[in-house]
N, C-alpha and C positions, 0 to 999 in steps of 0.2 A: 709608233710608240705613243703619239699623242692620243690616239683612240684608247690605248691601254691605260694611260694615265687617267683619261676621262672616266673610263669604266671603273677604275679603282676608286675614284672619288664617289661614285654612286653605289659602291659595294655596300656601304653601311645602310643606305636607303633600302636596297634590295634585301639586305639581311633583316631589316625591320619588317618589310612586307612578308618575307617568308617566315620569319620567326614567329609572327603572330599566328601563322597557320600550322606550323609544325613543331614549335618549341625547340628548333635546332637552328644554329647560326650558319649561313652560307656566305663564304667570302670568295669574291672573284679575284683570282691571282693574275690571270692573263686571259684576254679575249680581245675581239676587234669590234663586234657590233652587238648591240643590245636592243631588243624589240619587244614591245608589249602588244599583245594581240588578244582580242576577244573573239572566240569561235562561236558562231551561231549554231546551236544544237538542233538536233532533229526534234520534231514535235514530241512534247512530253518529257524531254530530257533537260536537265539543268544546264545553265550557261557554263562555258569553259573559259577560264582566263589563263593565258599562256605567257610566259616570259621566255623568249628565244635568245640564246647566247651562242654566238658563232665566231669563227676565225680560223686561221691556219692551225692554232692550238688553243684550246680552251682548257684552263686549269681552274678548278673550283675546290675549295676546302669546306667540307661539311663537318664542323667541329674538327676532329682529328683526321677524318677520312679525306682521301684525295680522289678527285675525278678528273680524268684526262680524255678529251674527245675533240672533234672538229665542230660538233654542233650539239648543244644541250637544250632540251625543251623542259621547262619547269611548269607543271600544271598546278596552279594554286588551288584549284578546286579538289583535285584528287590527291594533292600533296605528293606528287611523284616527279622524279627527274628521269628523262629519257635521253640516253646517249645515242644519238642517231648515227648509224654506221658503226665503225670500229671504235671501241672505247675501252678505258681502263678504270677500274674501281678498286682502290686500295683501302683496306680497313684493318683494324686490329682486333684480335681475339685473345681471350684469356682462358687457360685451362683450369681444371679443378685445383691445381696447386698454386694458382695465381700467377703462373708464368705467362708473359705476354708474347705474342707472335704476330707478325704481319702476314696478312692474306691478300693476294692480288688476283683479281678477276679480269680477264681479257676476253672480249667477245663482241658479237654484233647485236646492236639494238638493246643494250642493257637498260632495264627499267629499275630504278631505285625508289623504294617506298620510304619516304622520310618518317612516316608515322610509326612503322614497325621495323624499320631498318632492313626490310626484305629486298631481295634482288632477283630479277628474272632476266633470262637472255638466251641467245642461241649461239651455237658454235663457240663455246666459252672455254678458256684455259684458266684453271685455278692453280696458283702457285703459293706454297708456304715454304718455310725453311726446311721442312721435312719431306714434302711430297708434291708432285704435280699431277693434276687431273684435267683431262679434256673431255668435253661432253657436247652432244648435239643440242641438248636443252638443259637448262639449269634453273633451279629455284632455291633462293636462300632466304631463310628466316633466322632470327637470332638463335644461336646455339645449334643450328642444323643446316646442312647443305645437301640438296638432292640433285642428282645428275642422272639423266637418261642417256643410254648408249654411250657409256663412258670408257675412258682409257686412263689408267693411273699407274704411276711408277715412283718408287722412292729414289730412283737413279737420275731424276730430272736435273739435279744441280751438280751432278758428278762429271759433266762434260763428256759423256760416253755416247758414241753414235755407231750403231743403234744402242738403245738402252740394254744393259745386261739382262734385265728381266723386267717384265711389266705384266699388267692384267687388263683384259678387256671384259667389260661386264655390261649386262643389260640394264642394271640399275645400281646406282651407288648412293649411299647415305654417309655423309661425313659429319662427325661431331668434332668441330675444331679443337685441337689440342688434346683430344681424348681417343677417338678410334675412327676407323673407316670400315664400313660393312659393304661388301659387294655380293650381288646375287647373280647367279648364272654366269660365272666367271670362267675365262679361258686364260691359262698361264702362257705367257709369251717369253721365250728365250731368244735374245737378239731379234725381237719383234717377229719371231716365228712361233705359231701355236704348237704347244706340246701336250697340254692336258686340260681337261674340263673339271671344274669344281663347282658344286651347286652353291657353295657359300665360302667366302674368304673374309677373315677378320684381321685387320692390321691395327694394332694398338699404337697410338701416336705419342703417348706421354710417358712411356716407361721402357728403357732399353732392355730391361730384364724380361720383358713380356713379348719378345719377338719369337717367331718360329725357331726351333733349335733342331739340329740334325747332327748325329754322330754315327759313324760307321767304320768298320775295319775288319781285321782278321786276327784271330787269336789261336795260335797253334799250341800243341802240347797234348798230353794224355787227357787232361781235363779241360782243354781249351774249348771255347765256344765256336771256333771256326769263324765264318763270316757272321757279323752281327750288325744290326741297325737299330738306332734309338731315335725316335722322332717325337717331338713335342710340338703340338699345334695349338695356338691360342684360340680362344673363342669368347664371345660375349653374348649374354642372354639378357636383353633389356638393358636398363640403365644401372642396375644394381648387382649384377652377377657377371663374373668373368672367370677365366681359368685356362688350363691346358688339358688337352687330350693327349695321353701318353701311350705311344705304340712301341712295341719292342719285338725284335726278331733275333733268334740265335740259331744258327745252323745246326750245331751239335748237341743242343739240349733235347731231352726226350720230348718235352712239349716246347715247340719252337716259338710260339707267339705269346707275348705278354701284353697287358693292357692296364691302363689306370687313368686317373684323373687328379688334377690339382684344381680345386674350385674355391672361389671366394664369393660370398654373397652378403648383401646388406639388407636389413629390414625384411626378412622373410615372414610370410604369413601375417603381415600387418604389425610386426614387432619392430621395436627399435633395437636392432641386433646386428651381429657380425658372425658369419659362419666361415670357417677355414677347414677345408677337407683335403687330405692327401691320401689317396688309396691306389694301390697297385698290386696286381697279381703277376709275380715274376716266376717264370719257369725255373724249376730246380736244376742245378748243375748235375752232370752225370754222376758225380760222386755222392750226391745227396739223395737221389731217388728219381721218380718219374712224374711227380705231381707238381704242385705250385707252392710257392711261399708267398705269404700275404703280409703287406705292410698297410696299416691303417692309422691315421692320425686325424681325429675329428675334434674340433672345438667350436661350440656354438654358445654364445653368451649374449645376453641383452635383457630387454625389459618388454613386457607385454601388458597392455591396458586391459586387464580381464578381471572379472568377479568383483569389481568395485574396490579393488585395493587402492589405498590412499596414494601411493606413488608407483602403482603398477606392480606386476609380479616380476621379480628379478630371477633369471634362470641362468644356469651354467651347465652345459653338457660337454663331457670330455670322454672320448673313446680312443684307445690306443692299442695297437698290436705291432710287433716288430719281429718278423720271422727271418729277415735277412738284412744285410748292410753292405755298403760299398767300401772297399779299401783300395785307395789309389786307382789304378787302372782296372782292377778286378771288380766286377759287378756281381751282385747277387750271392755273396758269401752267406751261407746259412748261419743263423744265430744259434750258437751251441749252448747258450745259457738257458736257465729255467724259464726265460720269457718266451721261448719258441712255442707257438701255438696258443698263447695266452692273450686274450682280449680283455683289457681293463675298462670298466665303465664307471664314471663318476658323474652323477646327475643331481642337481640341487635346485630347489625353488624356494624363494623367500617372498613373503608378502606381509604388508601391514594394513590393518583395518582399525577403525576408531576404537574397537573394544579389545582387540588382541592382535598379536603377531603369530603367523604360521610359517613353518618351515618343513620342507620335505627333502630327504636325502636318500639317495640310492647309490651305494658303492658295492661293486661286485666284480668278479672276474669269471670269464668263461674259458675253460681249459680243455683244449683238444689233445693234450699230452698227459696220459694218466700218471706218468712218472714225475710230473712236476711237483716239487716240494710244497708243503703246506704254506699258505701265505702268511707273512709276518704282519701285515696291516690289518686294520679293523674293517670287516665287510659289514655293510648296513643293508639289509634285505627286507624291507626298507626301514627308514626311521622317520617318525613324525614328531614335531615339536609344537606345542601350544603354549604361548606365553601371553596370558591376558594382561591388559594394561593395569597399572598400579591402581588399586582401589583405595579411595580415601573417604573417610567419614569423620569430619572434624579433625581431631588430633590423631585419629587412627588411620594407619596405612597398611595395606596388605599386598604383597606381590607373590603370585603363584606361577609356577611353570611345570609343565608335564612333558616328558619325553618318553615315547613308546616305540620300540623297534625290535626287529629280529637281527641278531648279530652273530657273526662267526669271527673269532679272534683267538690269538694265543691264550693259553690258560695261565692262571696264576699258579706258579710252581709251589707256593706255600699252601694251596688248597688241595688236599690229598684226593678227595673224590673227583675233582675236576681233572687232576693230573692223570687219573686212570683212563680218561677218555682219549688221551693222545695229546699231541702238541697243540691242537686247536679244538675248540668246542663251539657248538652252535646253541644259542638259547635266546629266549625272548626276555626283554628287560623292560620294566616300568620304573622310570625315574621321576620322583616327585620332589620338587623343591619349593620352599616358601619362606618368606621373611615377613614377619608381622611386627610393626613398631607402633608404640603409643607414647606420646609425650604431652605433658600438661604442666602449667604453672599453678602451684597450690596457693601460694601467697607471695608477697613481695620477696623476690630473691630466691624463692624455693621452686625447684623443678623436679618433677618425677617422670622417669622414662622406663619403659620396659620393652624388650624385644625378644622375639622367638625366631630362631633360624633353624631350619630343618631340611635335611636331605635324606630321602629314603630310596633304596635300590632294592627292587624285588624281581626275582628271576624265575623262569619256568622250571628250573632245576630244583626249586624248593629253597634255595639260599636267599638270604636277605642281608642288608647292611643299612644301618641308620647312623646319622650324625646329627645330634640335637644340641643346641645351645640356647639357654634361656638366661637373659641378663636383665636385672632390674637395678635402678640407680635413683637415689634421692640426694639432691644437691642443694645446699643452702649457700648462696653467695651473698656476702656482706658488702663487699666493695671490690674494686679491681685488685686481684691477687689474693683476696681473703675469702676462703670458702671451706666448708666441710661437706663430706659426702659419705653415704653408706651404700655399698654395692653388693648385689647378690648374683652369683653365677652358678648355673647348673649345666654341666656338659656331659654328654654321653656319646661314645663312639664304640660300636660293636658290630659283629656280623662278619661276613666274608662274601667275596665275589668269585664266580668261576673264571672271570676274565682278568688278564693282567693289566689292561688299559685303565680299569677303574677299581683296582684292588684297594683294600682297606689296610692302612699301615698301622697294625697293632690295635690295642683296645685302650680306652680312656674313660675314666669316671671322675667327675669333679663336682663338689657340692660345698660352696664356700661363701663366706661373708667377708667384706673388706671395708674397713673404716679408714678414711683418709682426710687430711686437712692441709690447706695451703695458706700461708700467712705472709703478708707483705707490709710490715710496719713502716718502712721507708722505701722510696723507689729503688734504692741501691741494696736492699736486703730482702731476700726471699727465703722462707723456711717452709718445709713440707715434711709430712709424716704419714705413714700408712701401716696398718696391721691387717693381715688376712688370717681368717680362722676357717680351717677345712672341717666341715661337719662330719666327715667320714673318717677322719684320722684321730688317733689318740693324742693327748697333749704333748708327749715327747717327740711327736713327728710334725708338729705345727711349724709353719714357716716363720722366719724372723721378721720383726718389725723393721720398717725402712724409715730413715731420717735423712734429711738433706738441708744444708745451709749454703746459700750462695750470696756472697758479698761482692758487689761489682761497682763501687765508686771509681770513676775514671781517675787514674790509669790502672787501678787494682781490679783483679778478677780472681776471687777465691771460691772454690767449690769443694765442700766437704760432704761426704755421704757415709752413713753408718748403718749397720745391720745388727740388731740386738734381739735375742730370743728370750722373751720374758717367760715362756712356758717351761723351758729347760733350765733356766737360771745359769746358763753357761757364759753370760756376759756378752761382750761384743763378738759377733761371728765374722764380720768383715768391715773394713773401713777403707776409704780412698780419699786422697787429697790432691787437688789440682790448683796450683797457684800461678797466676800470670800477672805481669806488669808491662804496660805499654801496648798500644794497638797500632800506632804508626811511628815511624822512626825507630829508636832503640826499643827492644822488647826482651822480656825474660820470662821463662816459665819453668816450673818444676812440678812433677807429679809422681805419686807412688801409691801403694795400697798394701793391705795385709788381710790374709784369710786364715782364720783361727783353725779351721778343720784340718788344714795341711800344715799350718805353722810356717807358712812361707810368705815373704814379702813380694809384691810386684816390683819390677825393675824401677830404680830411681832414674827418671829421665829429666835431664837439665838441658834447656835450650836457650841460646842467646841469638838474637836476630836484629837485623837492621834493614829497613826498607824505606823507599821514598813514598810519596803520596799515592801514586798510581800503581805501585808494586811491580813496575817493570824492572827496577833495579833492587836487588835484595841480596843479603848475605846472612847465612845461618850456620851456627855451630851447635852440635848436639852431642851429648854423652849419655850412655846408659850404664848404670852401675848396679850390679847384683848384690843387694843387701844381705842375701842369704849366705853367700860365699865370701863377701867382702872384696870382690874383684870386679874390675871393669868388664863390661860386656861388649860395648861398641862405642867408637868415636866416629863422628862424621861431620862433614862441612859441605856447604854448597853455596854457589853464588851465580848470579845472572845479572847482566848489565847490557844496556842498549844505548848506543850513541844518541845524544840529543840533537835536535835540529829538525828542519822541515824537509830536507832532501831525502830522496827515496833510497839511496845507497848507504843505509846506516850499518855500522859495524856492530855485531852482537858478540858477546862473550858469555860462556857458561862453563861451569866446572863443578865437579862433585868428587868427594873422596870419603871413603869409609873403611875403617879397620875393625874387623870382628875378632875378638880375642878367643872365642871358642874354637875357631878353626884357623886362627893365625893368618887371615887373608885380608889383603889390601885391595879394594876394588874402587875404581874411579874412572873419570873421563874428563876431557877438556876439549873445548871447541871454540874457535874464533873464526868469524867470517863475515862476508857481505853477500848481497844477492848474486855476485859473480864469482866469488872464490871462498872456499871453506877449508879449514885445516882442523884436524881433530886427532886426539890420542885416547886410546882406551887400554886399560890394563886390569888384570886380575892376577895378583902375585901372592905366592905362599911365603910368608915370613915367619919362620919358626926356628927354635933352638934345638928341636928334636932331630938328631942325625937321621933317624929312620924316615921321618917325614920329609926331611930335606932331599932325600934321594928321589922322591916323587915329584920334585919341582920341575923336572924336565917336561913332564906331561900335564901338570896341574897348574902351571903359571903361563900367562901370555901377556904380550905387549904388542900393540898394533898402532900404527900411525896412518892417517888418511889425508890426502890432499885432492880436492876435486872442485869442479865447477859448481856454481850455485844453481838456482832453479829457473834461470832465465830461459824462456821458451824459444828465443830467437837465436841462440848460440848453440854450438855443439856441446854435448855433455860428456864429461870425462871424469875418471876417478882413478887415483893411484893409491894402492894399499901396500904397506910394508910391515912385516912383523910375523908373529907366530909364537910358538912355545919359547919361553924366556926363563933362564935360570938366574934368579937374583943373587945367588950365592957365588956364582962364577962370573956374574956381570956381563952376560951376553946371551944372544939368541942361540938356541940349540939347532933348530931347523927352520930358519926364516924363509919367507917367500916374498916375492914382489909380484903384485898383480895389477894389471892395467886394464881399464875398461874405457871404451870410446863409442859414442853413438852420434850420428848426424843424420838428419832427415831434411832434405831440401828437394826442390823440383828437379826430378831426374836423378836424384841421388838418395840412396839409403845405405848406410854403412854402420854395422854393429859388430864391433871387434873386441876381443878380450884375450889376454894371455897371462899365464902364471909361470914364474920362474922360481926354482929352488935356488936360494942364495947361499953363499958360504956362511957357515956357522960353527958352533962348537962340535956338532956331530955330523956335519957334512962340509966338504971342502970345495965342491965344484958348483959352477953355475950350470943349471940344467933346466931345460924346458919341461914343465910338468903338464901343462894343458894349454890349448889355444882353440879359439873359435873365431870364425869369420862368416858373417852373413852380409852380402853386399848386392846391391843393384846400383850400377853406376853407368851413367851416360857419358862414355869417354868423349864422344863427339855426337852430333845429331845423327850420325850414321852407325855408330858402334856402341853396343851396350854390353856390360859384363854383369853376370849374376851368378849366385851360387852360395852354398853353405859348405864350409870346411871346418872340420874339427879334429883335434889331436888330443889324446889323453894317454897318460902313463901312470901305472901304479905297480906296486910290488918292487922287490929288490932281488938281486942275484938271479938265480935260475927261475924265480917266480915272477920276474918282471915281465910286463906285457905292454907293448906300445900299439895303439890303435889309431888308424887314420880313416876318416870318413869324408868322402866327397858326395854330397847329395843335394843337388848336383853342382858341378862346376861347368859353366857354359858361357858362350859368347854369342851375341845376337847382332846381325848386320841388317840395317835398314836399306832397302833397295828402291830406286825410283823416287818419284815425288819431286819435291823441291819447289822453290819460289812460292812459299806459303802453303803448299799442299802437303798433306800427310804422305808418308812413304807408301809405295804401292805394294811392298812385300817385305817380309822379315824372315831371315834364315837363322836358326839357332842350332848350334852344336853343343851338346851337354854331355857330361860324363858322370855316371854313378859308379862309385867304387868304394869298397871297404877293405882295408889291409890291416892285418894284425901281425906283430912280431913278438914271438914268445920263445924264450930260451934259445935264441939264435935261429929259430925256424920262422918261416914266413907263411902265414895263412891268409889267403886272398880270396875274397868273393869274386864271382864272375864279373869281369869288366862289362859295363853296360853303357856303351855309347848311345846317345839318343839324338836324333836329328828331327828338327821341327821346321816346317815351312808354313808360313802364314801369308796368305794373299789378301791384301786389303783393297777391296774394290769400291770403297766409299759407301756403297749401299748394301754390301754384303761382305762377308769374310769367310775364307776357307783356311782350315788348318790341317796339315798332314803331319803325323807323328810316326816315327819308325824307331823301334828299339833294335839296334843292329845285332844284338845277341840273340834275342828271341825271334827276330824277323816278324814281329807282330805289328802291322801298320794300323793306325787309327786316324780317322778323319772327322773333323768337326766343321759344321757349316752354320753360320748365324747371319740373320738378316739385321741390317743396321739402318736406322733412320738418321741420315746425316744432318747435323746442325752446324751451319757455318763452315762446312767443308771438312770438319774433323770427325773421323769415325771412331766412336768409343769401342773399339774392338776388344779392349781389355775386359770391359763389362760383359760383352757378348760371349766370348770364348772361355773366360774364366780359367785360364791355364796358368798355374803358378810357376811353371818352369820358365816361362818367357818373361823377359822385360823388354818393353817396346821402346827403343830410342826414337826420338823424333816426334813422338806424340805429345810429350810434355812441353817441348820447346816449339812445336808447331812447324819444324823444318821438314 
């Protein structure tokens, strides 16, 4: 121990010596002797300076890395550490997601290069949390580990002897935390060779990207017989990976199917991502003898081409769906109009100093002649040119041109296009421009003119134009004081053969407008305007507009008048809005009058009270119909929040409104905290008309609710009582009580609801109306319950029907394992059943007991499923990369029927 203490005291000195050479710090944790030695080199070779550290156990720390050996030689000249004899080198790696993992190398005569963190050695064992690799020779550089004559298995940490499966390969390349690639590999089962593969890829960072196997037998007239589904992962370089999909069906006319799931990044020098799912699935016997095809391609990104300022942005999407999967039945033919249809959507956008360019191609390729005409707009193709805004002094011009060939639904209002059928194909030229000019003529005077134009021209001979010309001369005297003369010419005419860019009617306007705004005091604003239409006679000219706003605090009065001086008819319309108070107490009243109809606007009177931040407020409002002399509506509302700094504040809100026209009282009330809330909602018919009172049973309702708040850490629940309510008889006619409950915790999911018919004026018994239960519950670390149950009842008398659904109801038992290990197997017994009772008769679907056995072998999982009614077995096999001894078999097998007790608790 004295030697060890002595060596510890010189560790800093050694760290300084080594640090100057390698920029890494070496700390001697345990050793017995330390020797400095100069090695005389051969002629012409540089001198070698060695630091030799030895002892029964030498432990060095190189930054975070750990070295264990009996003798370590540090060569200061070559910056290498040599572990003489057997040694251990522990280091840490980080994958692309940033997840850190420890890597341990055990071997003979390991050589560690401190400059590049490389390692070389012989007869080496590499261990991580996911995999073990043995090799005759090994070479490690940052981000990569190469092994010659290697043996690897994901089962190394599972305690299995021999390993359930392993691989022997001529050459291995490991990318820590990412993937393992083996060349000339032999598959070993229980260390016995069974198959040769030229290439094996094992992805280390994603449990969803492991090899998948499913097989079984499907009986029946249209059954597949024996089938096999195999998904094999692959990697192409550092930016592409995916699955090869292989399918076999015994009873399909074409027995073999194939496909690919592929993801690639930065293809062809672009900054992009490509996702491809393509598969050819043999048709089922009832559909024919060929293949159904599914295709889903998405490629989007950016390419630095043609000198575009920020590159060319592109997006390609292709999609076809001839079949789909439904539960355990695969390859059901798509019977919709999408069968045999491939949709293509491709777009490119680019920006240059002088213009923006865009190319779009939208089309579909139809292999089924009976497919209905498409409802979307097809662009075959479309080009857009948008030059940058041109400016010359005060003049600016913005032009854009769109040219394309389109096929789209016709405009039904266009007779000639309608004769072509539901869709029409035509070439369109779309030209758009906006020209603006603005200048100051003298002090306070500004003149502006603008021209906005959209022209649509079609190969069918049709055209449509939308033209707007605006000119305005404004003289501003001071803030709020100005006069202006404006001119407007607008023209909309023509027609389009397409529905997507149809023209809505025709319009022609040619008018002058004189307006003024005056602000003699900050609290008084006056404005006036008169428009004269040059195309209309005097008796059809619009009225002049006048407005006065008086707003000294707390008053706010706004009066607007419309008078027609051309017809001499006097005032055509006036409105008045009066308000008093902006914070605290407030009052407002508003109404208006229209001479053409001789009717007043409703008189609205509002009283309010609010605090400074408006979190607490109270409002009363009434609407009075001046034309009939009757009230139209009374309403009130309030909202209040408890003061203080604590988080559990109580809030109260209420609203009530009575509408005289339909004699209805509507309102709500709620009070609550973050943990508990109570509320009442009602809509009541209150009328003196006996005929309308008879409808109160169905037109009035009263409901009360009590439930939990929005706290995420507690179960959520809600009780609701109420339903149709007759205010004249003072009771509910057909009330119901509904309860809802949901809890989600580790090992537990419970979602339940039930609705009871309660005694009322028109029903006397308590009766279950509906119930649902969805649960996954870990009764013990060995027993789990799962299932969906529902009950519903509707109708009365002979028309009543009760329906029960179990889909499924099951129990799962965890077998084996224990002492911190995950269970070795799971057995599930589930029941699918639907029962209907109608008019005393029972209608029951076939009882479908389902039995599932899942074997969890730490590094792989096998699942066998048997439907006892159809006698169709199914098997699934998934490889698992264990992490810490717990196998994520739920992610691998993806079976929603099973709930795996013991995995969440680790028992």
